[in-house]
C-alpha positions as CSV (number, residue, x, y, z in Angstrom):
1,L,24.1,-15.1,15.9
2,V,24.3,-13.7,19.2
3,T,22.5,-10.4,19.7
4,L,23.7,-7.7,21.9
5,H,21.0,-6.1,24.1
6,F,21.3,-2.9,25.9
7,T,19.4,-1.3,28.5
8,S,20.0,1.4,31.3
9,R,18.8,2.3,34.6
10,R,16.6,4.9,33.4
11,L,14.7,2.7,30.7
12,L,14.3,0.1,33.5
13,S,12.7,2.8,35.8
14,E,10.7,5.0,33.6
15,F,7.0,5.1,34.4
16,K,4.7,3.7,31.8
17,T,1.0,4.2,32.0
18,K,-1.0,1.2,31.7
19,I,-4.2,0.8,29.7
20,H,-6.6,-2.1,30.2
21,S,-8.8,-1.6,27.5
22,R,-9.6,-4.6,25.4
23,I,-8.4,-3.9,22.0
24,V,-9.6,-7.1,19.5
25,V,-8.2,-6.6,15.8
26,I,-9.4,-8.9,13.3
27,G,-7.3,-9.8,10.3
28,A,-3.4,-9.8,10.0
29,S,-3.4,-7.5,7.1
30,C,-0.7,-4.7,6.6
31,T,-3.0,-2.3,7.9
32,G,-4.0,-4.4,11.0
33,L,-0.2,-5.2,11.8
34,S,0.7,-1.3,11.4
35,F,-2.2,-0.4,13.9
36,I,-0.6,-3.0,16.6
37,Y,2.9,-2.0,15.9
38,T,1.9,1.6,16.5
39,L,0.5,0.6,19.6
40,L,3.3,-1.3,20.8
41,A,5.9,1.2,19.7
42,L,4.7,3.9,22.1
43,P,7.2,4.0,24.8
44,Y,5.2,5.4,27.7
45,I,2.0,3.3,27.4
46,H,1.7,-0.3,28.1
47,F,-1.5,-2.1,26.7
48,T,-2.3,-5.3,28.3
49,N,-4.7,-6.6,26.4
50,I,-4.4,-6.7,22.6
51,V,-5.9,-9.6,20.7
52,L,-5.3,-10.2,16.8
53,I,-7.6,-12.7,15.3
54,S,-6.7,-14.1,12.2
55,R,-7.2,-17.1,10.2
56,D,-3.3,-17.8,9.8
57,G,-2.1,-16.1,13.0
58,V,0.7,-13.8,11.9
59,P,2.1,-14.2,8.3
60,D,5.8,-15.1,7.9
61,H,8.0,-12.3,6.6
62,P,8.9,-12.6,3.2
63,N,12.5,-12.9,4.1
64,V,12.1,-16.4,6.0
65,S,9.5,-17.7,3.6
66,D,10.4,-20.6,1.5
67,H,8.3,-19.3,-1.4
68,T,7.0,-16.0,-2.0
69,W,3.3,-16.1,-3.3
70,F,2.5,-12.4,-2.8
71,A,4.5,-9.3,-3.9
72,D,6.2,-7.9,-0.9
73,R,5.0,-4.2,0.1
74,L,8.4,-3.8,2.1
75,S,6.3,-2.7,5.2
76,F,8.3,-4.0,7.9
77,L,12.3,-5.0,8.4
78,E,12.6,-8.8,9.5
79,R,13.7,-7.4,13.2
80,E,10.6,-5.3,13.4
81,Y,8.1,-8.4,12.7
82,M,9.7,-10.2,15.7
83,L,7.8,-8.1,18.0
84,F,4.4,-9.8,17.0
85,R,5.8,-13.0,18.0
86,L,6.1,-12.0,21.6
87,P,3.3,-13.5,23.7
88,C,4.0,-10.8,26.6
89,K,2.9,-8.2,23.9
90,I,-0.1,-9.6,22.0
91,R,-2.3,-12.7,22.1
92,I,-3.0,-14.3,18.8
93,I,-6.1,-16.5,18.1
94,E,-6.0,-18.3,15.0
95,G,-9.6,-18.6,13.3
96,N,-11.9,-16.7,11.3
97,L,-14.6,-14.1,12.7
98,V,-18.1,-15.6,12.4
99,D,-20.3,-13.5,14.8
100,F,-19.9,-10.6,17.5
101,E,-22.3,-9.2,19.6
102,R,-22.6,-5.3,19.9
103,T,-24.5,-5.1,23.1
104,E,-22.3,-7.5,25.3
105,K,-19.2,-6.8,23.2
106,Y,-17.8,-10.0,22.4
107,V,-16.6,-11.7,19.3
108,V,-17.1,-15.5,18.3
109,T,-14.5,-17.3,16.1
110,D,-15.1,-20.5,14.0
111,N,-13.2,-22.5,16.4
112,G,-15.2,-21.9,19.4
113,Y,-13.2,-18.7,20.9
114,V,-15.5,-16.0,22.4
115,E,-13.3,-13.0,23.1
116,P,-14.8,-9.7,24.9
117,Y,-13.8,-6.3,23.5
118,D,-13.9,-2.8,24.4
119,H,-12.7,-1.5,21.1
120,L,-13.1,-3.6,18.2
121,V,-10.8,-3.0,15.1
122,I,-11.7,-4.7,11.4
123,T,-8.5,-4.7,9.3
124,A,-9.1,-7.9,7.3
125,G,-7.9,-7.9,3.8
126,R,-9.7,-8.9,0.7
127,Q,-9.0,-12.5,-0.4
128,Y,-8.8,-14.1,-3.9
129,T,-12.2,-15.8,-4.5
130,V,-13.0,-17.9,-7.4
131,P,-16.5,-17.0,-8.9
132,K,-19.0,-19.5,-8.4
133,E,-20.2,-19.4,-12.2
134,I,-16.8,-20.7,-13.4
135,S,-15.8,-23.1,-10.7
136,A,-17.1,-26.5,-9.3
137,P,-19.6,-25.7,-6.3
138,K,-17.7,-27.6,-3.8
139,Y,-14.4,-29.1,-2.7
140,V,-12.7,-26.2,-4.9
141,A,-9.1,-27.7,-3.7
142,R,-9.9,-31.0,-4.4
143,N,-10.5,-30.6,-8.3
144,G,-7.3,-28.3,-9.3
145,V,-8.9,-25.1,-8.7
146,F,-6.7,-23.0,-6.1
147,P,-7.5,-19.7,-5.0
148,L,-4.3,-18.0,-4.2
149,G,-5.1,-17.0,-0.3
150,S,-5.0,-18.8,3.0
151,K,-2.1,-21.0,4.5
152,L,-4.2,-24.0,4.1
153,M,-5.1,-23.5,0.4
154,L,-1.2,-22.9,-0.3
155,E,-0.5,-26.1,1.7
156,K,-3.0,-28.0,-0.7
157,L,-1.6,-26.2,-3.7
158,I,1.7,-27.4,-2.8
159,Q,0.9,-31.1,-2.0
160,H,-1.2,-31.2,-5.4
161,V,2.4,-30.2,-7.5
162,R,4.3,-32.9,-5.5
163,E,1.7,-35.6,-6.2
164,S,0.5,-34.5,-9.7
165,E,4.1,-33.8,-11.3
166,I,4.7,-37.4,-11.2
167,Y,2.2,-38.8,-13.8
168,E,1.2,-35.9,-15.7
169,D,2.5,-35.2,-19.0
170,D,3.7,-32.0,-20.7
171,L,0.4,-31.5,-22.4
172,S,-1.4,-30.5,-19.4
173,H,-0.9,-26.9,-18.3
174,C,-0.7,-25.0,-15.1
175,V,-2.7,-22.1,-15.7
176,I,-2.2,-18.8,-13.4
177,Y,-5.1,-16.6,-13.9
178,G,-4.8,-12.9,-12.8
179,S,-2.9,-9.7,-14.0
180,S,-1.2,-8.4,-10.7
181,L,2.1,-8.9,-9.4
182,D,1.0,-11.6,-7.4
183,S,0.7,-13.7,-10.7
184,F,4.3,-13.3,-11.4
185,C,5.1,-14.3,-7.8
186,T,3.3,-17.5,-8.2
187,I,5.0,-18.3,-11.5
188,T,8.3,-18.2,-9.5
189,A,7.1,-20.1,-6.5
190,L,5.8,-22.9,-9.0
191,L,9.0,-23.0,-10.7
192,Q,10.9,-23.4,-7.4
193,L,8.7,-26.4,-6.9
194,G,9.7,-28.0,-9.8
195,V,6.9,-27.5,-12.1
196,K,8.5,-27.3,-15.6
197,A,8.4,-23.8,-17.2
198,S,7.0,-25.4,-20.5
199,R,3.7,-26.3,-18.4
200,L,3.1,-22.9,-17.1
201,A,0.7,-20.7,-18.7
202,L,-0.3,-17.1,-17.6
203,V,-3.8,-15.8,-18.6
204,S,-4.0,-12.1,-18.0
205,P,-7.3,-10.4,-18.1
206,T,-7.8,-6.7,-19.0
207,V,-8.1,-4.9,-15.7
208,A,-8.9,-1.2,-16.3
209,E,-7.0,0.0,-13.1
210,I,-4.0,-1.7,-13.8
211,D,-3.9,-0.5,-17.6
212,A,-4.3,3.1,-16.4
213,E,-1.3,2.8,-14.0
214,G,1.0,1.5,-17.1
215,G,0.6,-2.5,-16.5
216,A,1.5,-4.6,-13.5
217,F,5.2,-3.3,-13.4
218,R,4.2,0.4,-13.8
219,D,6.7,0.8,-16.5
220,P,6.1,-0.7,-20.2
221,A,10.1,-1.4,-20.5
222,V,10.1,-3.4,-17.5
223,E,7.0,-5.4,-18.5
224,L,8.2,-6.2,-22.1
225,K,11.7,-7.4,-20.4
226,V,9.7,-9.8,-17.8
227,E,7.8,-10.9,-21.0
228,K,10.5,-11.8,-23.3
229,L,12.2,-13.5,-20.2
230,C,9.5,-16.0,-19.3
231,E,8.7,-16.6,-23.0
232,A,12.5,-17.4,-23.5
233,M,12.1,-20.3,-20.5
234,G,9.0,-21.6,-22.3
235,I,6.2,-19.9,-20.3
236,K,3.0,-19.2,-22.5
237,F,1.6,-15.6,-22.2
238,Y,-2.2,-15.3,-23.1
239,K,-2.5,-11.3,-22.4
240,H,-6.1,-9.8,-22.5
241,H,-8.0,-13.3,-22.4
242,D,-10.8,-13.8,-20.3
243,L,-11.9,-17.1,-18.6
244,E,-15.1,-18.4,-20.5
245,R,-15.6,-21.6,-18.8
246,M,-14.0,-24.4,-16.9
247,D,-14.5,-28.4,-18.0
248,Y,-14.3,-31.1,-15.5
249,N,-14.3,-35.1,-15.9
250,D,-16.8,-37.4,-14.4
251,D,-14.8,-37.2,-10.9
252,N,-15.1,-33.3,-10.6
253,Q,-11.4,-33.0,-11.5
254,L,-10.4,-30.3,-13.8
255,T,-9.6,-31.0,-17.2
256,G,-9.3,-27.9,-19.2
257,I,-10.5,-24.3,-19.6
258,Y,-11.8,-22.1,-22.3
259,I,-10.6,-18.2,-22.9
260,K,-11.3,-15.7,-25.2
261,N,-9.3,-12.8,-26.4
262,Q,-10.7,-9.4,-25.2
263,S,-8.8,-7.2,-27.7
264,E,-9.9,-9.4,-30.8
265,V,-12.2,-7.8,-33.4
266,L,-15.5,-9.3,-33.5
267,L,-15.9,-11.6,-36.5
268,E,-18.7,-10.9,-39.0
269,D,-20.5,-13.6,-41.0
270,G,-21.6,-13.3,-44.5
271,E,-24.6,-11.4,-43.7
272,G,-22.8,-8.6,-41.9
273,S,-23.7,-9.7,-38.5
274,Q,-21.1,-9.9,-35.8
275,R,-20.4,-13.3,-34.2
276,A,-18.6,-14.2,-31.1
277,R,-15.0,-14.3,-30.7
278,R,-13.1,-17.4,-31.0
279,S,-12.4,-19.3,-27.8
280,V,-9.1,-21.1,-27.1
281,E,-9.1,-24.2,-25.1
282,L,-6.2,-25.0,-22.7
283,P,-5.9,-28.5,-21.3
284,C,-5.1,-28.2,-17.6
285,T,-5.2,-30.0,-14.5
286,M,-4.1,-27.4,-11.8
287,F,-5.8,-23.6,-12.1
288,V,-4.4,-20.9,-9.8
289,Y,-6.5,-18.0,-9.5
290,C,-5.3,-14.5,-8.7
291,H,-7.4,-12.2,-10.2
292,E,-10.3,-10.5,-8.4
293,K,-10.6,-10.3,-4.6
294,D,-13.6,-10.2,-2.2
295,I,-14.4,-9.9,1.4
296,D,-14.6,-13.1,3.7
297,P,-18.1,-14.5,3.5
298,A,-18.1,-15.3,7.1
299,I,-17.0,-11.6,8.2
300,L,-19.6,-10.3,5.5
301,S,-22.2,-12.5,7.2
302,A,-21.4,-11.3,10.5
303,L,-21.5,-7.6,9.6
304,N,-25.0,-8.1,8.0
305,K,-26.5,-10.1,10.8
306,R,-25.3,-7.1,13.3
307,S,-26.4,-4.2,11.1
308,I,-22.9,-2.8,10.2
309,V,-23.6,-0.8,7.3
310,F,-22.2,-2.4,4.3
311,D,-22.0,-1.1,0.6
312,G,-19.4,-3.6,-1.0
313,R,-17.1,-2.5,1.8
314,V,-17.8,-1.5,5.4
315,I,-18.7,2.0,5.5
316,V,-16.7,4.4,7.7
317,E,-16.9,7.8,8.9
318,N,-13.9,10.3,8.7
319,N,-12.7,8.9,12.0
320,Y,-12.7,5.2,10.9
321,R,-15.9,4.6,13.0
322,T,-18.7,2.2,11.7
323,T,-22.3,2.7,12.6
324,D,-21.1,1.3,15.9
325,K,-19.0,3.7,18.0
326,Q,-16.7,1.0,19.3
327,I,-16.2,-0.7,15.9
328,Y,-13.7,0.8,13.7
329,A,-12.4,-0.4,10.1
330,A,-10.0,0.5,7.9
331,G,-7.9,-1.1,4.9
332,P,-9.2,-2.9,1.9
333,I,-12.3,-4.2,3.8
334,A,-13.5,-0.5,4.4
335,M,-14.3,2.6,2.6
336,F,-15.3,6.2,3.6
337,S,-19.1,7.3,3.6
338,R,-20.3,8.5,0.2
339,R,-21.3,12.0,1.8
340,F,-17.7,12.9,1.8
341,G,-17.8,12.7,-2.0
342,P,-15.4,10.4,-4.5
343,Y,-12.5,9.3,-2.6
344,E,-9.8,7.0,-3.9
345,P,-9.9,3.1,-2.1
346,F,-7.5,2.5,0.9
347,E,-5.5,0.1,-1.4
348,T,-4.2,3.2,-3.4
349,Y,-2.4,4.4,-0.3
350,S,0.5,3.1,2.0
351,S,-1.2,0.4,4.1
352,M,1.4,1.4,6.8
353,E,0.5,5.1,6.8
354,V,-3.2,3.9,7.2
355,G,-2.6,1.7,9.9
356,R,-0.7,4.3,12.0
357,H,-3.3,7.0,11.2
358,L,-6.2,4.6,12.3
359,C,-4.1,3.9,15.4
360,H,-3.8,7.5,16.4
361,T,-7.5,8.0,16.1
362,V,-8.4,5.1,18.4
363,L,-5.7,6.4,20.7
364,A,-7.6,9.9,20.9
365,F,-10.8,8.2,21.8
366,L,-8.9,6.4,24.3
367,G,-8.0,9.6,26.0
368,V,-4.3,9.8,25.3
369,E,-3.6,13.5,25.4
370,E,-0.7,13.6,22.3
371,F,-3.5,12.6,19.7
372,K,-6.8,14.3,21.0
373,A,-6.2,16.9,18.2
374,N,-7.0,14.1,15.7
375,V,-10.6,13.6,16.5
376,E,-13.4,15.6,17.4
377,E,-15.2,15.1,20.9
378,D,-18.2,13.4,20.3
379,E,-21.3,15.3,21.4
380,E,-23.8,13.5,23.4
381,E,-27.5,14.0,22.5
382,K,-28.5,15.7,25.6
383,D,-30.5,18.5,24.0
384,G,-33.4,16.1,22.4
385,I,-32.6,17.4,19.0
386,D,-32.9,14.6,16.2
387,R,-29.3,14.9,15.1
388,E,-29.9,12.2,12.3
389,Q,-32.5,14.4,10.6
390,L,-30.1,17.5,10.6
391,R,-27.4,15.5,9.1
392,K,-29.7,14.2,6.4
393,E,-30.6,17.8,5.6
394,R,-27.1,18.8,5.7
395,R,-26.2,15.9,3.1
396,G,-28.7,17.6,0.8
397,Q,-27.8,21.0,1.3
398,L,-31.4,21.7,2.5
399,F,-32.2,23.3,5.5
400,S,-35.6,23.9,6.4
401,D,-37.2,26.9,8.4
402,E,-38.4,24.9,11.3
403,A,-35.0,23.0,11.6
404,A,-32.9,26.4,11.2
405,E,-35.3,27.7,14.1
406,L,-34.8,24.8,16.3
407,A,-31.2,24.7,15.5
408,T,-30.7,28.6,16.2
409,E,-32.5,28.4,19.7
410,K,-30.0,25.4,20.8
411,G,-26.9,27.3,19.2
412,L,-26.6,24.6,16.6
413,K,-27.0,26.1,13.3
414,D,-23.4,26.7,12.6
415,E,-22.8,23.0,13.2
416,V,-25.8,22.0,11.0
417,I,-24.8,23.9,8.0
418,E,-20.9,23.4,8.3
419,R,-19.5,21.1,6.1
420,P,-18.2,17.6,7.1
421,K,-14.6,17.4,8.8
422,P,-12.3,16.6,5.8
423,L,-11.0,13.0,5.4
424,P,-7.4,12.0,6.5
425,T,-4.8,12.6,4.0
426,Y,-2.0,10.0,3.1
427,K,1.1,11.1,1.6
428,D,3.7,8.1,2.2
429,N,5.2,6.2,-0.8
430,R,4.2,3.0,-2.0
431,M,6.6,0.4,-2.7
432,W,6.8,-3.2,-4.2
433,C,9.4,-5.9,-4.5
434,V,9.0,-9.1,-6.4
435,L,11.4,-12.0,-7.2
436,L,10.8,-13.2,-10.7
437,P,12.1,-16.1,-12.8
438,N,15.7,-16.9,-13.2
439,D,16.3,-14.6,-9.7
440,Y,15.7,-11.6,-11.4
441,H,14.5,-8.6,-8.8
442,Y,12.0,-6.2,-9.5
443,F,11.7,-3.0,-7.2
444,H,9.1,-0.1,-7.9
445,C,8.7,2.8,-5.4
446,Q,6.2,5.7,-6.1
447,T,4.7,8.7,-4.7
448,H,1.1,8.8,-3.4
449,D,-0.2,10.9,-6.1
450,C,1.8,9.2,-9.1
451,R,-0.4,8.0,-11.8
452,G,-0.1,6.7,-15.3
453,E,-0.5,10.1,-17.0
454,S,1.9,12.1,-15.0
455,V,4.7,9.0,-15.5
456,K,4.0,9.9,-19.3
457,Q,4.5,13.7,-19.1
458,A,7.7,13.3,-16.9
459,N,11.2,13.5,-17.5
460,N,11.9,9.7,-17.4
461,I,15.8,9.2,-17.0
462,S,16.6,5.3,-17.5
463,T,19.6,3.3,-18.5
464,E,20.5,-0.4,-18.7
465,D,23.9,-2.4,-18.7
466,D,25.4,-3.9,-21.7
467,N,24.1,-7.4,-20.9
468,G,20.6,-5.9,-20.3
469,D,20.6,-7.7,-16.9
470,S,20.3,-4.3,-15.0
471,Y,17.5,-1.6,-15.9
472,I,16.4,1.1,-13.8
473,R,14.4,4.4,-14.3
474,V,14.2,7.3,-12.5
475,S,10.9,9.6,-13.4
476,V,11.1,13.1,-12.4
477,N,7.5,14.9,-12.8
478,T,6.8,18.6,-14.1
479,T,7.5,20.2,-10.5
480,Q,10.8,18.7,-10.5
481,Y,10.1,16.2,-7.9
482,I,11.1,12.6,-8.3
483,Q,7.9,10.6,-8.2
484,S,9.0,7.3,-9.0
485,I,11.8,4.6,-9.2
486,S,11.7,1.4,-11.1
487,Y,14.4,-1.4,-11.2
488,L,14.7,-4.7,-12.9
489,G,18.0,-6.7,-12.9
490,S,19.7,-10.0,-11.9
491,N,21.3,-8.4,-8.5
492,K,19.8,-7.1,-5.5
493,I,19.8,-3.3,-5.0
494,E,19.6,-1.1,-1.8
495,V,15.7,-0.9,-1.7
496,H,15.9,0.8,1.7
497,N,18.3,3.6,0.3
498,F,16.5,4.3,-3.0
499,K,12.9,4.4,-1.6
500,V,14.2,7.7,0.4
501,L,14.8,9.3,-2.8
502,V,11.3,9.1,-4.0
503,G,9.3,12.4,-3.3
504,L,12.4,14.5,-2.9
505,P,13.2,17.5,-5.3
506,Q,15.5,16.2,-8.0
507,T,17.9,19.1,-7.3
508,Y,19.2,17.4,-4.0
509,L,21.0,14.9,-6.6
510,N,20.9,17.5,-9.3
511,I,20.1,14.6,-11.6
512,V,18.3,16.1,-14.3
513,Q,20.9,18.8,-15.1
514,R,23.9,16.3,-15.1
515,W,21.9,13.9,-17.4
516,D,21.3,16.8,-19.8
517,D,24.9,17.3,-19.9
518,G,25.7,13.7,-20.4
519,L,28.0,13.3,-17.2
520,I,25.4,10.3,-16.3
521,T,25.8,7.3,-18.2
522,D,24.9,4.5,-15.6
523,V,22.1,5.8,-13.2
524,L,22.5,3.1,-10.8
525,G,25.8,3.6,-10.6
526,F,25.3,7.1,-10.0
527,L,23.0,6.8,-7.0
528,R,25.6,4.5,-5.5
529,Q,28.4,7.0,-5.5
530,H,29.7,7.8,-2.2
531,W,28.7,11.6,-1.7
532,T,25.1,10.4,-2.0
533,M,25.2,8.6,1.7
534,A,24.1,11.9,3.5
535,V,20.8,11.7,1.6
536,Y,20.0,8.2,2.6
537,Y,21.1,8.8,6.2
538,D,18.0,8.2,8.5
539,K,18.4,11.5,10.3
540,Y,18.7,13.6,7.0
541,Q,14.9,13.9,6.6
542,G,14.6,15.1,10.2
543,F,17.1,17.9,9.2
544,I,15.6,19.0,5.8
545,E,12.0,19.4,8.0
546,N,14.0,21.4,10.6
547,L,15.8,23.7,7.8
548,K,12.4,24.2,6.0
549,G,10.9,25.7,9.3
550,K,13.7,28.2,9.8
551,F,13.7,28.9,5.7
552,R,10.1,29.9,6.0
553,R,11.0,32.4,9.1
554,Q,13.3,34.3,6.4
555,R,11.7,37.8,5.5
556,D,13.1,37.5,2.2
557,I,11.6,33.8,1.7
558,Q,8.2,35.0,2.8
559,M,8.1,38.1,0.4
560,L,9.2,35.6,-2.3
561,S,6.6,33.2,-1.6
562,E,3.9,35.7,-1.6
563,Y,5.2,37.0,-4.8
564,I,5.2,33.5,-6.7
565,L,1.7,32.8,-5.4
566,E,0.5,36.0,-6.9
567,H,2.3,35.3,-10.3
568,V,0.7,31.3,-10.2
569,Q,-2.6,32.5,-9.5
570,A,-2.4,35.7,-12.0
571,E,-1.4,33.5,-14.9
572,N,-3.2,30.3,-13.7
573,V,-0.2,28.1,-14.3
574,D,0.7,24.9,-12.4
575,Q,4.4,24.9,-12.8
576,I,7.1,27.7,-13.0
577,D,9.6,27.5,-15.8
578,E,13.2,27.1,-15.3
579,S,14.0,30.9,-16.6
580,R,11.6,32.2,-13.6
581,R,13.0,29.8,-11.4
582,K,16.6,31.1,-12.0
583,R,15.1,34.6,-11.4
584,Y,13.5,33.8,-8.3
585,G,16.9,32.3,-6.9
586,V,18.8,35.5,-7.3
587,E,16.2,37.3,-4.9
588,V,17.3,34.8,-2.0
589,T,19.6,37.0,0.2
590,A,23.1,36.3,1.2
591,E,22.1,35.9,4.9
592,T,19.7,33.5,4.0
593,Q,22.1,31.6,1.8
594,Q,24.6,31.4,4.6
595,M,22.3,30.4,6.9
596,V,21.3,27.4,4.9
597,Q,25.3,26.5,4.7
598,L,25.9,26.9,8.4
599,E,23.1,24.4,9.1
600,L,24.4,22.1,6.8
601,I,27.7,22.1,7.8
602,K,26.5,21.7,11.5
603,F,24.5,18.6,10.5
604,L,27.6,17.0,9.3
605,H,29.6,17.8,11.9
606,Q,26.9,16.4,14.3
607,N,26.8,13.2,12.4
608,K,30.5,12.9,11.2
609,E,30.9,9.5,13.0
610,F,28.2,7.9,10.5
611,L,29.0,10.3,7.5
612,P,32.9,10.3,7.4
613,I,33.5,10.7,3.9
614,Y,32.8,14.3,3.7
615,F,35.4,17.2,4.1
616,L,33.9,19.5,7.0
617,P,35.1,23.3,7.3
618,D,35.5,24.8,10.8
619,V,32.2,26.2,11.9
620,R,33.7,29.1,13.3
621,C,34.8,30.3,10.0
622,H,31.2,30.7,9.1
623,L,30.2,32.6,12.2
624,T,32.4,35.4,11.9
């Protein structure tokens, strides 16, 4: 297709500030790519020296991959991904980090590259790693055991499938070991490669975090449908089974595995003592591991060698800095310091948002005025006070007389007893999109605070077609917000439209009232009606935020907000019932209602070229 490019004299002559700081990013995870994309998207700054060091370079976009082995997080559009391929914007080094020097400020890769840096950003993801106690110590890929990970390992897996499928019988299984969505993506990819469904076996160990979220699909109905679909094809399922051991022949080739049912009740012998659970033997010549992830050993070795504090993950402050102020870390490889208290890992939030916030923080340290409010200025130790000792005392909420007297003399007492700056907050939605066997599509989008318990207490509105080929569920929480949308069907849906709905009040669609009145028999068809197009329009969110700002300045709204707050605090309730909600609505004055109506009509008039389906009254009628 011929692409139309447009520019103007203003864009060509607009001044850009050049920043020559050497920024080196380790790892092409979603967090790292989001960090780089945010840097490149700034229209008034040009970075001349951005380097990405990654084992496989920039991974292919899911839309152009021949086989999708991992769940798509819908992080980037395909056209946005092209920005990473431009050599004038970013330099890519394919290799693994094996060492770095903090004093001289350079990194070393396994293929001999030595790259200097001013700011080092570590955003490497955690990789599937087969535990040493259950696999052969050497040549993992040669004996039929494949951890789902690098591009090289996937190429060896594909080669093994094409070579072994010729002579292996149907009794030998290909085992996929894991409980996440990636295991179902792997099943689909293996079917596309020509592996018979009758040879595939999915062994899913119990993972408490996944079970708490309602399963890998976060909807029991979807999980049941997917299991029935796979079993109908001949795929074997072993849920809640743990891997016990693996057997190899004299040539160190995999011949079978032994698994145990974790949910099985312990057997008792005649004397009343408990015996071990029975093992199940599965003959197999290929084992794909996609269960637990771990940090790359080379990166771990480099971090330990250079005294970067590590406690299962790289320890960072609230500004993403490690013990070295020029080294930052974020994403699955990092965690906030324990002195900030308990905190969810980075994986439970949107990687795109984490990467953007990391970028804004680094830009603040680079001196970009727009982002300086994101960080506190570092105070140099010019006064000779032992600040490390003061920090230790603050952590334990201790403040000795000597330290207090010293801090008072230097004007630092308030600083010492002050609580640490709060950690960043992330509010973006999280999404998953998976291609399942028989070309079924799964999509799920949820808010950042959506948990399994809240879904159980929510008003779940779901429908499916007569053939059972299309299922959709809209979950509305107790505060009347849409907290998640799940879909499973043989047809693709408008995922970029539906993801906009998650996090909005359900009253934008009035879906609960219409469902209770029996007006909705097909949720998918309802969400595709023409009148909903304004909600999906990309400028609608900006309009809503602008309207909220004007709404808060209304005197009647301010008084009503204070009254509602007093009621909530007095009665210690976390939600407002419907009867009170209606009474509060009556208190909104006609002037405020007219203001809202006028703003909506103005918005539709300004965007009528993109939203031509609405009948628009004359704005002048509302001004009189």
